[in-house]
Structure formats: C-alpha cells, structure tokens
C-alpha positions as CSV (number, residue, x, y, z in Angstrom):
1,M,48.9,104.0,54.1
2,N,48.0,105.6,50.9
3,Q,44.5,107.7,50.6
4,P,42.5,107.1,47.1
5,T,42.6,109.0,44.9
6,E,39.7,110.8,43.2
7,P,39.3,108.8,39.7
8,K,40.3,111.5,36.4
9,A,37.9,112.7,34.5
10,D,37.0,110.4,31.2
11,K,37.9,112.8,28.3
12,S,36.6,110.6,25.5
13,G,33.3,110.5,28.1
14,V,32.9,114.2,28.3
15,R,33.4,114.7,24.5
16,R,30.9,112.3,24.3
17,H,28.4,114.2,26.5
18,N,29.5,117.5,24.7
19,L,28.4,116.2,21.6
20,S,25.1,115.0,22.0
21,L,24.4,118.1,24.0
22,V,25.3,120.3,21.0
23,L,23.3,117.9,18.8
24,R,20.4,118.3,21.1
25,T,20.6,122.0,21.1
26,V,20.6,122.3,17.0
27,H,17.7,119.7,17.1
28,D,15.5,121.7,19.6
29,A,16.0,125.0,17.7
30,G,15.6,123.3,14.6
31,E,17.9,125.7,12.8
32,T,21.0,127.8,14.8
33,T,24.2,129.0,14.4
34,R,27.7,127.8,16.3
35,A,27.4,131.4,18.2
36,A,23.8,130.6,19.6
37,V,24.8,127.0,20.4
38,A,27.9,128.0,22.3
39,A,25.7,130.8,24.4
40,R,23.3,128.1,25.0
41,V,25.4,125.5,26.2
42,G,28.1,127.1,28.0
43,L,30.9,126.1,26.1
44,T,33.2,127.9,24.4
45,R,32.9,129.0,20.5
46,P,35.9,127.2,19.4
47,A,35.1,123.9,21.4
48,V,31.5,124.0,20.1
49,S,32.9,124.6,16.5
50,S,35.0,121.8,17.1
51,L,32.1,119.7,18.0
52,V,29.8,120.9,15.3
53,E,32.9,120.0,12.8
54,Q,32.8,116.1,14.1
55,L,28.8,115.7,13.6
56,L,28.7,117.6,10.2
57,D,31.9,114.6,9.2
58,L,29.4,112.3,11.4
59,G,26.7,113.0,8.9
60,L,24.0,114.4,11.8
61,L,24.0,118.1,11.0
62,V,24.0,120.0,8.0
63,E,25.1,123.7,7.0
64,S,22.4,124.8,4.8
65,G,25.0,127.2,3.3
66,K,22.4,130.5,4.0
67,T,23.4,132.7,7.0
68,F,21.7,134.1,10.2
69,S,21.9,136.3,13.3
70,G,19.8,137.1,15.9
71,Q,22.4,138.7,17.7
72,A,25.8,141.3,17.2
73,G,28.6,140.2,15.3
74,R,29.0,138.7,12.1
75,P,26.4,136.6,10.6
76,G,26.8,132.7,11.1
77,T,26.6,129.8,9.0
78,V,23.1,127.6,9.9
79,L,23.3,124.6,11.1
80,K,20.1,122.2,11.2
81,P,19.7,118.2,11.7
82,A,20.4,116.4,8.9
83,D,17.6,114.9,7.2
84,T,19.5,111.5,5.8
85,G,21.7,109.4,8.0
86,P,19.9,107.6,11.4
87,A,16.3,107.6,11.4
88,G,13.5,106.2,13.7
89,L,11.7,102.9,12.7
90,G,8.0,103.3,14.6
91,V,5.5,100.4,14.4
92,E,2.3,100.5,15.8
93,I,0.3,97.0,16.1
94,N,-3.5,97.8,17.4
95,V,-6.5,95.5,17.1
96,D,-7.7,96.8,13.6
97,Y,-4.4,97.9,11.8
98,V,-0.9,98.3,11.6
99,T,0.9,101.6,11.1
100,V,4.8,102.0,10.1
101,R,6.4,105.2,10.4
102,V,10.1,106.4,9.6
103,V,11.0,109.6,11.0
104,D,14.4,111.2,10.4
105,L,16.7,113.5,12.8
106,T,14.3,116.9,11.8
107,G,11.2,115.1,13.3
108,T,9.7,114.9,9.4
109,D,8.0,111.9,8.5
110,R,9.7,110.5,5.5
111,V,7.8,107.0,5.2
112,R,4.0,106.1,6.8
113,R,2.0,102.9,5.7
114,T,-0.9,101.9,7.2
115,A,-3.0,98.5,6.6
116,R,-6.4,98.0,8.1
117,L,-6.6,94.3,9.1
118,D,-8.7,92.5,11.6
119,N,-5.8,91.7,13.8
120,R,-8.4,89.4,15.9
121,A,-8.8,86.9,13.4
122,A,-5.0,85.7,13.3
123,D,-2.4,84.5,16.1
124,A,0.0,86.5,17.3
125,P,3.1,85.2,15.1
126,E,1.0,86.2,12.2
127,V,0.0,89.8,13.3
128,L,4.0,90.5,14.2
129,T,4.9,88.8,10.5
130,R,2.2,91.4,9.1
131,A,3.6,93.9,10.7
132,A,7.4,93.0,9.9
133,R,6.6,93.1,6.3
134,L,4.5,96.5,6.6
135,A,8.4,97.8,8.2
136,A,10.7,96.2,5.6
137,E,8.6,97.6,2.8
138,A,9.0,100.7,4.7
139,L,12.6,100.6,5.0
140,D,13.0,99.6,1.5
141,T,11.7,102.9,0.6
142,A,13.6,104.8,3.2
143,A,17.0,103.1,1.7
144,E,16.2,104.8,-1.0
145,R,15.8,108.6,0.8
146,H,19.4,107.5,2.1
147,L,17.8,106.9,5.6
148,T,19.6,104.2,8.0
149,P,17.2,103.0,10.9
150,A,18.9,103.4,14.1
151,G,16.6,100.8,15.8
152,A,12.7,100.3,15.7
153,G,10.0,101.1,18.5
154,L,7.1,98.8,18.7
155,A,4.3,100.4,20.0
156,L,2.0,97.6,21.3
157,P,-1.6,96.8,23.0
158,G,-2.1,95.6,26.4
159,L,0.4,95.1,29.5
160,V,4.0,95.1,27.9
161,S,7.2,94.9,29.3
162,G,10.5,93.4,28.7
163,G,9.8,93.0,25.1
164,T,7.0,91.0,26.1
165,V,2.9,91.3,25.8
166,R,2.0,90.1,29.2
167,Q,-1.8,90.4,28.1
168,A,-4.0,92.0,25.4
169,P,-7.7,91.1,26.0
170,N,-9.0,92.4,23.1
171,L,-6.4,90.4,20.7
172,G,-6.5,87.3,23.3
173,W,-2.6,87.9,23.2
174,Y,-0.8,86.4,27.1
175,D,2.8,86.3,27.0
176,V,3.9,87.2,23.6
177,P,7.7,87.6,22.9
178,A,6.8,90.4,20.5
179,E,9.9,92.0,20.3
180,R,11.7,88.4,19.5
181,L,8.9,87.6,16.7
182,F,9.2,90.7,15.3
183,G,12.6,90.9,15.2
184,E,13.1,87.2,13.8
185,A,10.2,88.2,11.1
186,L,11.7,91.3,9.9
187,T,15.3,90.2,9.6
188,A,14.0,87.0,7.6
189,L,12.2,89.5,5.1
190,R,15.3,92.0,5.1
191,P,18.5,90.3,6.5
192,T,20.2,93.8,6.7
193,A,17.9,94.5,9.6
194,E,19.8,91.8,11.8
195,G,20.8,92.8,15.0
196,L,18.5,96.0,14.5
197,A,17.8,97.6,18.4
198,L,14.4,96.8,19.5
199,T,12.6,98.7,21.7
200,S,8.6,98.2,23.1
201,D,5.8,99.7,25.2
202,N,2.4,100.1,25.5
203,E,0.9,102.2,22.6
204,A,-1.0,104.4,24.8
205,N,2.4,105.3,26.7
206,M,4.0,105.8,23.3
207,A,1.1,108.0,22.3
208,A,2.1,110.2,25.5
209,L,5.5,110.4,24.8
210,A,4.8,111.7,21.1
211,E,2.4,114.8,22.9
212,L,5.1,115.1,25.5
213,W,7.9,116.0,23.0
214,S,5.2,118.1,20.6
215,G,4.1,120.4,23.1
216,A,4.4,122.5,26.4
217,L,2.7,120.0,28.3
218,R,4.9,118.6,31.2
219,T,2.0,116.7,33.6
220,F,-0.9,115.3,32.1
221,L,-3.4,112.2,31.4
222,H,-3.4,110.8,27.8
223,L,-6.4,109.1,26.5
224,T,-6.4,106.9,23.3
225,G,-9.6,105.9,21.9
226,E,-9.4,103.2,19.7
227,I,-11.4,99.6,19.8
228,G,-10.6,99.8,23.6
229,V,-9.1,102.9,25.4
230,G,-5.5,103.3,26.1
231,G,-4.3,105.7,28.9
232,A,-0.9,106.8,29.8
233,I,0.5,109.4,32.8
234,V,2.9,111.9,32.3
235,V,4.1,113.4,35.5
236,H,6.8,116.7,34.8
237,G,7.9,115.2,31.5
238,E,8.3,111.8,32.7
239,L,6.0,108.6,32.3
240,L,4.4,107.1,35.4
241,R,4.9,103.4,34.5
242,G,4.4,101.8,38.7
243,A,6.0,99.0,40.2
244,H,5.6,96.8,37.1
245,G,5.4,99.3,34.2
246,F,1.3,98.8,33.7
247,A,0.4,102.3,34.8
248,G,-2.5,104.1,32.9
249,E,-4.7,101.2,32.4
250,I,-7.7,103.3,32.7
251,G,-9.8,101.4,30.1
252,H,-10.3,99.0,32.4
253,L,-11.4,101.2,35.6
254,A,-14.6,99.9,36.2
255,V,-17.3,102.6,36.0
256,D,-20.4,100.2,36.7
257,A,-19.9,97.4,38.6
258,A,-22.5,96.1,37.4
259,G,-22.1,96.5,33.5
260,P,-21.2,94.3,31.0
261,R,-18.5,91.6,31.0
262,C,-15.3,92.6,29.4
263,R,-12.5,91.1,27.6
264,C,-10.6,91.2,30.8
265,G,-12.9,89.0,33.0
266,S,-14.0,92.2,34.9
267,R,-17.2,94.3,34.3
268,G,-18.2,97.8,33.7
269,C,-15.0,98.7,32.2
270,L,-14.6,102.0,30.6
271,E,-13.7,101.0,27.2
272,Q,-17.3,98.6,27.0
273,Y,-18.9,102.3,27.2
274,A,-16.3,104.6,25.4
275,G,-14.2,102.0,23.3
276,Q,-15.0,102.5,19.4
277,A,-16.4,99.2,19.5
278,A,-18.8,100.1,22.3
279,L,-19.6,103.4,20.4
280,L,-19.8,101.9,16.9
281,A,-22.5,98.9,18.9
282,A,-24.2,101.5,20.8
283,A,-24.8,103.6,17.6
284,G,-25.4,101.1,15.2
285,A,-23.1,102.5,13.0
286,H,-20.5,100.6,10.7
287,G,-17.5,102.6,10.8
288,V,-15.8,106.0,12.6
289,Q,-16.8,107.9,9.9
290,D,-20.3,106.5,9.4
291,L,-20.7,107.1,13.7
292,T,-19.5,111.2,12.6
293,D,-21.9,111.8,9.9
294,R,-24.7,110.4,12.2
295,A,-23.9,112.8,14.9
296,R,-23.7,115.8,12.8
297,A,-26.8,114.5,11.0
298,G,-28.1,114.8,15.0
299,E,-29.3,111.1,14.3
300,G,-30.5,110.3,18.2
301,R,-29.4,107.1,18.3
302,T,-25.7,108.0,18.1
303,L,-26.0,111.4,20.1
304,T,-27.3,109.5,22.8
305,A,-24.4,107.0,22.7
306,L,-22.7,109.6,22.5
307,A,-23.2,111.4,25.3
308,D,-23.5,108.3,27.5
309,A,-19.5,107.5,26.6
310,G,-18.9,111.1,27.6
311,R,-20.6,110.6,31.1
312,M,-18.5,107.3,31.5
313,L,-15.4,108.8,30.2
314,G,-15.9,111.9,32.8
315,R,-16.5,109.7,35.5
316,A,-13.2,107.5,34.7
317,L,-11.2,110.9,34.8
318,S,-12.7,112.8,37.7
319,G,-11.2,109.8,39.7
320,A,-8.0,110.5,37.9
321,V,-7.8,114.1,38.0
322,N,-8.3,113.8,42.0
323,L,-5.9,111.7,42.5
324,L,-3.3,113.2,40.0
325,D,-3.8,116.7,39.8
326,P,-2.9,116.7,35.7
327,E,-2.4,120.2,33.9
328,A,-4.7,119.0,31.2
329,V,-6.1,115.5,29.8
330,V,-5.6,114.8,26.0
331,L,-8.0,112.6,24.3
332,G,-6.0,111.0,21.2
333,G,-7.1,108.3,18.8
334,I,-11.0,108.4,17.6
335,Y,-11.9,111.1,20.5
336,P,-10.8,114.4,18.4
337,Q,-13.2,114.2,15.7
338,L,-15.6,113.2,18.4
339,M,-15.2,115.8,21.1
340,P,-17.8,118.1,20.0
341,W,-20.6,115.3,20.8
342,L,-18.5,113.8,23.8
343,V,-17.0,116.7,25.3
344,P,-20.3,118.4,26.9
345,A,-21.3,115.2,28.9
346,L,-17.6,114.5,29.7
347,T,-17.2,118.2,31.3
348,E,-20.6,118.0,33.2
349,E,-19.1,115.1,35.0
350,L,-15.7,116.7,35.4
351,S,-16.9,120.1,36.8
352,S,-19.1,118.2,39.4
353,R,-16.7,115.5,40.4
354,V,-13.6,117.7,40.7
355,V,-12.9,118.2,43.7
356,S,-10.7,121.5,43.2
357,G,-13.5,122.9,41.2
358,L,-10.5,123.8,38.6
359,W,-11.9,121.8,35.4
360,T,-15.0,124.0,34.1
361,P,-16.4,124.2,30.3
362,E,-13.9,127.2,30.1
363,S,-10.6,125.9,31.7
364,G,-9.3,124.7,28.7
365,R,-7.8,121.7,30.3
366,L,-9.4,119.0,28.2
367,R,-7.9,119.0,24.7
368,P,-7.3,117.2,21.6
369,A,-4.0,115.5,21.0
370,S,-1.8,117.2,18.7
371,P,-1.9,116.2,15.1
372,A,0.2,113.3,14.0
373,T,1.0,112.3,17.6
374,D,0.1,108.9,17.5
375,A,2.0,105.5,19.2
376,S,4.0,105.3,16.2
377,R,5.1,108.4,16.0
378,G,6.2,108.0,20.1
379,A,7.4,105.0,19.0
380,A,10.2,106.3,16.2
381,S,10.7,109.3,18.3
382,L,12.1,107.1,21.2
383,V,14.4,105.5,18.5
384,L,16.1,109.1,17.6
385,Y,16.4,110.1,21.2
386,D,18.7,107.4,21.7
387,V,20.6,108.9,18.9
388,L,20.6,112.5,20.4
389,A,21.4,110.6,23.4
390,D,24.6,109.2,22.4
391,P,25.4,110.5,18.4
392,L,28.9,108.5,18.0
393,A,26.7,104.8,18.6
394,H,24.6,105.8,15.6
395,A,26.5,107.6,13.2
396,K,29.1,106.5,10.6
397,P,31.8,109.2,9.6
398,S,30.8,110.9,6.0
399,G,32.3,108.8,3.4
400,A,32.5,105.7,5.5
C-alpha cells in the first residue's frame, strides 16, 4: 500500500507571502533599505532584492533617490510605500454627518469630505445614496491624484453583521442591507466602481482599529461619544467581537434602572446621560462648540451636566474595567475636547469602583483618542491592510 506523500510547498504561494512580508515591513518602517528589510524578515539580500523589484514594478513601492545607512557597509537606496496606486476608501455614516476619506499606502489622507446631515430625517436608502454621492466625489478627486480604490470600508452605526445593519435605534434602521444599497448607489453614480470590494463594521469598531494601528496600545476599551455612545474592545491587538459580532455596546449598558427611556427600548442607558444629544439637552447648549464655550466660561448648568455625564461614564466603565482589565480606556468622538470637565467625576468613579486599585488620577490610563483616528480612517485602513496582506491581488504592473 502506497504511503501518502507530503504536499509540496507551493512556490507561488511562498512568494506571495514573502511579497506581503516585505511590503508590510517597508510600510511599518515608513522608509528603509533592502539590507534593513532583509535583516528584519530573515530572508537573503538577493531574495529581498528580487521581491522589492517586483513590488516596484507593481507600483506599490518607490525608491526615493536618496541613500540611507544605519549600519556598516554601503548606503542603500531608500524604499518607501508608493503614494499613488492602490488606496483605501473609508465611509463613516453617523446620525448627524457622513465622512468620506481616501488614504494612500503611506497612511496619508489624500481626500477627506464631511457633510453635516440630519440622517434621522431620511430613510436608509436615501442616507446611503448621500454617502455614495460624497464617496463618488472623493473618488473623482483621488483619480486626479493617481489613486485607485482597492476597496471601500463602511463604518456604520448600531449592530452590524454580514453587510447589514441589524439595528441602529438612533437612526430607526432595522435589517438594512447597507453594503448592497451603498454599492448599488455608488455604481450608479460612478460606473467604474462596479465590483468594488466592500466591507463593513460598527463605527466604534472601526475607530478602535484606527487607534490600534496608530499607537502602542494592544488591549484597551474605546468609547466614541457621538449622538449616542459607541464602544469597542481590543484584546492583544484583536477586536473582541462576541458570539454574533455585537460586543462593545456599552452605550446601552443600563447605569440607572429607573432612568429615562432609551430608543433601544430599555431604560437608563449610558447614552441617555453621556451621549451628545443628552449632554446638549442637559446643558441647554446648541452644539458641541457652544457646550465647550459654556464650560470654559464656568456656566453652572453646563458644568453640572458634564460632571453627571462623567459620573455615569465612570459607573459604566468601572464594570467593564473590572471585567476586562484593559491597559487603558480611550475616549474618542466629542469626548477629547470635553475631558477637562468629564475626567474629575469619571476618575473618581473609576478610583472607587475598580477593585484592582490601579485606576488612580495619576495612572494615565484614561486617554484621549489619537488625532485623526476616527471611524472613516479605520475603515480606509482596513482596506489598505488587505493590500498589504496580498499585494498581487490589488496591483497592476507599471505601464499596464
């Protein structure tokens, strides 16, 4: 009886993997040399040089013309990710705005558009068509800058799975096939976008991914303060999604069982105290800038509203911190500009309720989100990471 033979290694698969390895290494370094890449990835210099030449031909890397040496030997020509070619399109749809962003392989924003819209006043197809219209305009500008979308990421409100918004109470959306509707609208406006790969996730998850990829944190809670309150959990560099993909809905954690009715149907949800709409109503303010101006002026009603919101945030977060033991809690959305007034009460709650005793005002574990790490950047970056993972699937040889 013949013994089964071990399958032979697929040489094309190995090369594909190594192309990704080299491209990711250059991407992470920003700029580097062939020798430095070889030392980093453990391949021979001739092998790396061959891979680099292919990535140059694919238009994914460029040589800057200058030389650089951080080690013994001849200086090498500097390699950088290309700022033309494949790009990521990120689209964030929220209750009162739509943001579209195009990011190139260097991680640079090349196009950014925001439209302030009350999306509660329109049905889901109209909102997604508005977003597609803004995206089509951004793609036209990107094309002028020699950028081609490798895909589009949709950052959507509420519970999202399989390209569908299962429910987004603040918009009144239930079982909305968001990817399909957006894709159809974008193709109708810009036929060259037909077949563009789409991916989607909850907007708080997308913002958390942007934060993960921008810094050193690997295990953290991310809160996004908008009309509601979004949450995401990152553990050892991976999103914690839960059994159905809906983990992180901290905005609907009840902090007062006898509190006001929430649009989700429950009572006393965190967003009824710490969401943008709730804060503005409690302070009698007409917008986030007005709220901030009133707080700076020491207006009593505003300071009380912010302190109450901080306490409720602390109450919700202390339970999450006790359960998950994160390195830090990151506050995004409108919260960074409100932190001077939110943090005292928030930290007091964390200090008194977190059993480890590690959450003191001096711990530095309560942080504002990094600049420009919003959900649209996370959505665009998700597309770019697909390019880094499989360069051959997203590039054409130069001159093609």
